[in-house]
N, C-alpha and C positions, 0 to 999 in steps of 0.2 A: 504494500500500500504506500503510494507516494505521499510525502509530507504535505505537498500542496493540496491534497484532497481531504485532509483531516482538519477538523476544527479544534478549538481549545475550550472544551466545556467539561469540567468535572469538579470534584470537591476542592475546597480551598486548603486550609492548613490541616494536615493529617499527621499526627505523631506516628512514628514508626511503630508498627503493630506489635512487635515483640520486645517488651522492655527487658525481659530476661536475656534476650539475644544482645541487646545494647550493652548490658553490663558484661556479658561474655566477651564481646569484641573489645570493649574498652580495657578489660582486665588484661587481655593478651597484648594489646597494643601499648598499654602503659609499660608492661614488662619489656617489650621490644624497644620502646623509646629510651628507656633507661640504658639498655645495652648499647644503643646507638650513641648516647651521650658519653658513655665510657670509652667507646671506640674513638670518638672525636677527641677526647682528652689526650690520647696517646700521640697525636700528630700535631697538635696546635699548642703553642706556648701561650699561656694566659697572661694578660697584663695585670699589674697590681690592682687589687680590689675586685678582680673577677671571681665569680663563685667557683669553688673547688668542685671536683666531680661529684662528691656526695650531695652537695647542695643542689647541683644542677639536676641530679637524678630526681629529687623531690619536685623541682620546678618543671621538669619535663612531664612528670606525672600530673602535676597541677594543670599543665597546658592542655591535657586531654581529659580534663574533668567532665563530669556528666553534663552535657548540654542536651536540651530537648531536640531530638532528631525531628526533622520536618520534611514532609513531602508537600510541596506547594503547587497548586494549580497554576500552570504557566499563564493562563488567561488572566488570573488575578494579579499577576506581576506585569501584565501588559505586553507579554511576549506572544507574537503570532508567527506563523510559518513564513509569512512574506518578508520578515526581517532577516531571514537566513538567505544568503546569496545563492544564486542558481548552481554554481559549481559545487558548493558544499552540499546542497540538497541532492544533487546527482550522486555524490559519493555515499551519502547517508542511505539513499534509496537502494543503491547497488548492494551495500552490505546487508541491509535489512531484508532484501529479497532473497538472500542466501541463508536467512535464518539467524543472523548474528545480532546481538544486542549492540546498539550504538548510542552514544551520548555526545553532546557538545560539552566541552569542559573548559576550565580556565577563565581567562579574561573576557572571552567572547560572551559567556553567560552573564557575567557582571555588567558588561556594556549593554547587552540587550535589556537588562533590568533598568539600567540608567537611561535608556533610549538614546544611546550613543552608537555611532557606527563602529563596529569592531575592526581593529586593524587586520585581523584574520580570524578564521574559525579553526579550532583544533577539535578533532574527532577522536574519541576513545571507543574501542570496540572489544567485544569478547572474542573476536576472531584472532587467530595467530597471524603474525605478519606475513607468513608465506601463503596463508589463505587469502589475505588482502591482495597479494600480488596476483594470485590466480583469478581474482574477481574482476580485475580491471586490465584492459589491454596495454595501457601505458602506466606502469607502476614499478618503482624500484625501492629497495630497502637502503636507507642511508644512515650513516652514523655507526660507530663501533661501540662506544661506551653506552650510549642511549639510542639504540636503533629505532627508527620510525619508518613509515612508508610515505613516499611522495607520490601522490596520485595526480597524473596530468589530465586536466580537463580542458578541451579545446586547445587553442594555440598558446595561450599565455598563462593560464591559471594552474596553480599547484595547491592541492589540499593535503595537509599533513594528517596522518592517521597513526595513532599509537595503539598498543594492545595492552590489555590488563595483564597478560602473562609476562610481557617484557618489562612493564613498570614494576611488577612484583619482584622479578629477578634482579632488577637494578637497585632495589632498596638495600641500604647499608646493613640492615638486619634481616636480610631475606631468609636466612635459615630459620630464624625464630618466627618470622611472619608466615612461613610455610605452614605453621601449625593452624593458622586460620583456614587455609585452603583444605587442610587435611582433617579439620575438626568434624565432629559428628553432627554439627548443627545443619539441618537440611532445609527447614522451612524458610530460614532467613539468610542463607548463604550469600545471596546477592547484596544484602545490606552490609555484611562484613567486608565483602570484596570491594564494594564502592567506598566504604569508610577507609579501608586500608589504602586505597589510591588517593583519596582526598587528603589523608594525613601526610602524603609526600609533597603536597603543594606548598608554595612559599607563604601565601597570605590567606587568611580566612575568606576574603572577598574573591579570591581566585579558586576556592575549594568547593565550588558549586558544580553540580552535574545536571544537565538538561536532557531528558528523554523526549524528543519531539513527537514520538508515537504514543507514548503513555501520557503525554501532555503534563509532565511532572518535572519540577525542579527539586533535586535532592539537596538538602542542606544539613550536613552533619556537624558543622563547625561554628555555627552562628554567623555565617557569611552574610546572610540577608540582613540581619540586625546591624552588622558592621557597615553594610552599604547604607542603611537608613541613618546611621550615626556619622557617615562620611569618615570612616576610620580605617587606617591601614594597620593591620596587626598580624604578626606571624602566627602560623598554625601551632607550632610548638614554641617553647621558650626561646626568646629572640637570640640570646647568647649562643645557645646550641644551634639554632637554625643558621645563623651567620657563619659559625664555624664549619658546619657541614657544607655550606655553599656560600662563599663570600660574595658571589655575584648578586645574591639577594639584597645586599646593602644598596647596590646601585638600582636594582629593580624597585626597591621600596621608594627611593627618591623619584624614579620615573613614574611609578603609579600614582604617588601622591601629587606630583606636579601636574600630570595629565588630567587627573580627576578633580583636583582642588581639594583633596582629602587631607585631614590631619593625620599625623602618625602617632600611634598610641604611645603612652609614656614609656613603657618598658621597651618597645621597639626602638623608639628614638634614643633612649639611653645607650643601647648597644650599637646602634648605627654610629653614634659619636665615639664611643670608647673602643670599637673594633674597626674603625675606618681604615686603620693601617693594613687590614687584611686585603684590601682591594689591590695592593701592590703585588699580590701573589697571582693575580689573574693573568691569563694569557692576553697579550696586547690586542689580538684580534677580538677577544671577547669584550675588552674595554671599548674598543672602537664601535662594536655593535651596540653596546649599551648607550654610549654617548650619542650615537646616531639616532637611536630611538628617542632620546631626550631632546635633541636639538633639531631634528628634521621632520617632526610630526606635529608641530603646532603647540608645543609646551616648553619651548627653549628658555624663555625668561624665567618661568617658575622653577625649572630644573636648575638653572644657574644659581638662583637664590637659595634653593635648598642645599645644593652642593656646598655653597659658601657657609650656610648656617651650620652644617654638620662637620665642617672642617675637611671635606673631601676634595674641594676644588684645588687646594694647594698641593694635593697629591697627583691629580690627573691633569690639571691645567694651571701649573704654578705661575705662568706669565700673567694670566688673567687674575689669579688670586693676588699677585703682587700689586696689580692695578687697583683692585678694591681696597687692599690694605693701605696703599699710599693715599687713596682718596678719603680715608677715614670712614670707610663704609662698615657699619656695625654688622654683627652676625644676623641680627633680626631687623636690620634697617628696612624701613618701608619706602625710603626715597628711591629715586631712579638715577641713572647716569647714562652716558652715551652707549656703553657696552650693552646694558640691559635694554635700552631703548631700541637699539638696532635689532636685537632678537625679539623684542615685543612686536616690532613692525613685521619681522619675518613671520612670527606666529599668526598674524592676521591673515596671511596669505596661504597658510598650510593647515592641514587637518590630518587625523589618522589615516584617512583614505585619500589624502592628497599631499604626500610627502615630497621632499626635495632630495636631490642627491647630496651625499655627504660633502662633496667638494664645495658646495655653496656655503655651508656654515663654517668650513675651514677658511674659505676666502674672506668671510666677514670677520672672523677672529684676526686674521693677518692684517686686514685693512684697519681695524680698530687699533691694533698694536702700533701700526705705523703712525696713526694720528695721535695716540697718547704719548708716543716718544717725541714727536715733533708736531705740535698743533699747527693747523693750516687755516688759511682764509676759507670761508664758506664757498666763495666763488671757485676756488681751486678744487675743492671737493666736488662741487657740482659739475665742473668741466670734466673732471676725471671720471665720475660716474656716468656721465653722458657719453664720454668717449668709449667706455667699456660697453655701454648699451648699443651704440651704433656700429660696433664692429671695428672701431679703431680710428674713425675719422675725427681726429682731435681738433682740426681746424673748424669743422662744422660744430663740434661740441663747444668750442670757445665762443663762437658766434651766438649760439643759443643761450649760453650762460649769461651773456651781457644783457639779455632781454628778461632775465628773471626779476620779478617784482615781489615775490613772496618773501616775507621776513624769515630769517633763520633763527634757530633756537639758541639764544645767547647764554643758556645755563650750562652748556657743555664747555669745559675748559679746553677741549680738543679743537675748538673753533675760535680763532682769533679774529678780532674786529679788523676790518679793512682800514688801512691808514688813509685811503682816499676812496672816493666814489668809484663804483665799478666802471662807469663810462670813461673815467680818466686812467684806468689801468692799461698800460701798454699791452698790446696783443702778444708780443713776443715774451714779455714777462710772465703773462698768464700761461703760455705754452711751456715755458721753462719750469714753472712751478708744478704744472701737471706732470711733466716727465720726472721731476724730482720725487713727487709723491708716488708715482708708479714704481720707481726704483726702491723707495722705502718700503712699499708693500711687499715687493718681492724679497727684500732683505728680511722683513718680518716673517715671511713664510719659511725662509731658510732657518731662522732662529727657532721657530716653533718645531722644527724637526732635528734640532741639534741638541743632543743630550747634555753636553757640557754647558751650553748657554742656559738651557732649562734649569739645570742644577743650581745656577747662580741667581735665578730669578727672585727667590725668597731669601737671599743672603742677608738682607737687612733685618730679617725677622728670625733670630736664632731659635725661637720657640717653635717655629714651624717645622713640620717633618721634612726630612730630606727627600727630594724626588728629582730624578733625571728621566722621568718617564717620557718616552716617545712612542705613541701608539698610532701615528699616522704613517702608513707604509709608503714606499717610494712611488708606487703607481698612483696613489691618491694625491700625494704631494704634486706630482706632475700634472694631474687633472686640475687641481686647484690653480696651479700656475698658468694653465692654458686660458683661464678666465681673463687674465690680464695681459696676455701676449699681444693682443690686438692694439694696445695703446702705443702708438708710434707717432713721431712728429710728422712723418710723411706717410701718406696712404700708399700702400703697395699692393701689387697684384696678389690675389689669393686671400685677402682679408675677408673674413666672414661678413656677409651682409647683415644689416641691422634687422631685428625682428620687426615684422609689420603688425600693427595693431597692439592693443593693450591686454587682450585676453591671454591668460596663462594656459599653456598646453601642459597639463600636469603629467601626462605620460612621458613627454619629452623631458620635463624637469626632473622627474624621478630617475630617468635613465642617464642623466648627466649631459644632455644635449647642450653644447656650449652656448649656442645662441639663446636658448631659453634661460639658461642659468645666468648669463650676463644680463638679460632683461630683468630678472627678478632681483639680482644683486643691485643693479642701478636703482630699481624702484624702492628697495629697502633703504638704501643710503639716502636717496633724495627725500623720502618721506620722514626720515629721522632728522636730517639737517634742516629741511624746510617743511615742518609739520603743518598740515592743513588748518588745524585749529588756531594757530597763530595768525594766519592770514585772515581767518574769519573774525578774529577778535580785533584786528587792527582797522 
């Protein structure tokens, strides 16, 4: 039965039917969680003041305390089948037609409840991965440590499918958790299996399961209540959770920034005190998490939270030094040019309309160049217009002289012009633009130089040492291409300017240089010459 043919009409809140079963499952999982905590203690050095393993065992057990299990009518949560995209529905229907159980899991269920567009949909199934491969003509298993299936739908879409059996095998305490699968409980085995999988999630709001055929959302961890309270909270004790997977520290920041949620007191405490763990992450993983933060419409909020919790100086020390020099407090509500640039970028992006990572890297380099050497707003305008039109700097300079909109004088990166723009010599303006172009390229080089990065926070000895470079060579070169067009003389082969103002998001996401230049120039221009100032004057 295809999802599109079913409605969403059944009972609302239904406690899980077998309370004895709930205690049976929780007893076993408490025991296993304690074992996982002990295993984590063997590999991670704890900072001063962090709970010893015995204390952590009790806290892990408390984290799985008896909560009322709920089966919630999806209609009462406002979820309909039309909210699931067509490629995902095709995969769900394909697996269901073979007799397999299927669920939507993770952030997609949370976003559906919040009436947000999910970045993607993740499917969890009772089928083995090899059975998934046999079900679809174009499907392969990817990943070694955490294997999943990539199901190709149409020309461009890939749907990720994971299996209950694989996720159980990957659990750090899988030998003990196997007792759940081998237990004699028959009537409610499915609840135990679902709970077992939910406990492997990072945050309670991501620990929901949606069965679109039974029309039920399963909530074993209080995730719906945390969504109602707009709270990000780890499934198990935060200290243990972050030691098991320190990428969860960055994911907590990302989720809170994107949703505008607050972070629970315990989770926030351990984000701050275990922030040093992110240095152990693979550079590729850090790049992926940073791209999720900065390229999907929540960059400004992400930067604020990274700064608040002391992570920015580890991942982006150059930008952290800028905030420190500016006297920007950890909980500061004010803005500055760096945050304004990304706030204007956020206005153009969304989870389903992201940009390529080269764009936000280019914005970081551009801002660093300006913070190192403030410039005239006219020079910045001419530079951004030259980037936009594919390198015709002469035309950019002519347009700049016609600008009547006032610039934002609150940014120290913009210096007042000593003379009126109509009196600025044309060649002087061209020379300044070319000098800014050279400075931006130098800034890009510095952002990928470990030695330079290590000195960025030298004036702040209390800051953690970091020489982290997570921008790979290929991405550095792609970001540099954005500015290659700026030349004093227009030459053959220069990319033509984008026609029209409409953003082509597929091209932007793929890193199309013309589209990326267009959005870069738009972000810079809207930051330097905000429309609200011209309306007020």
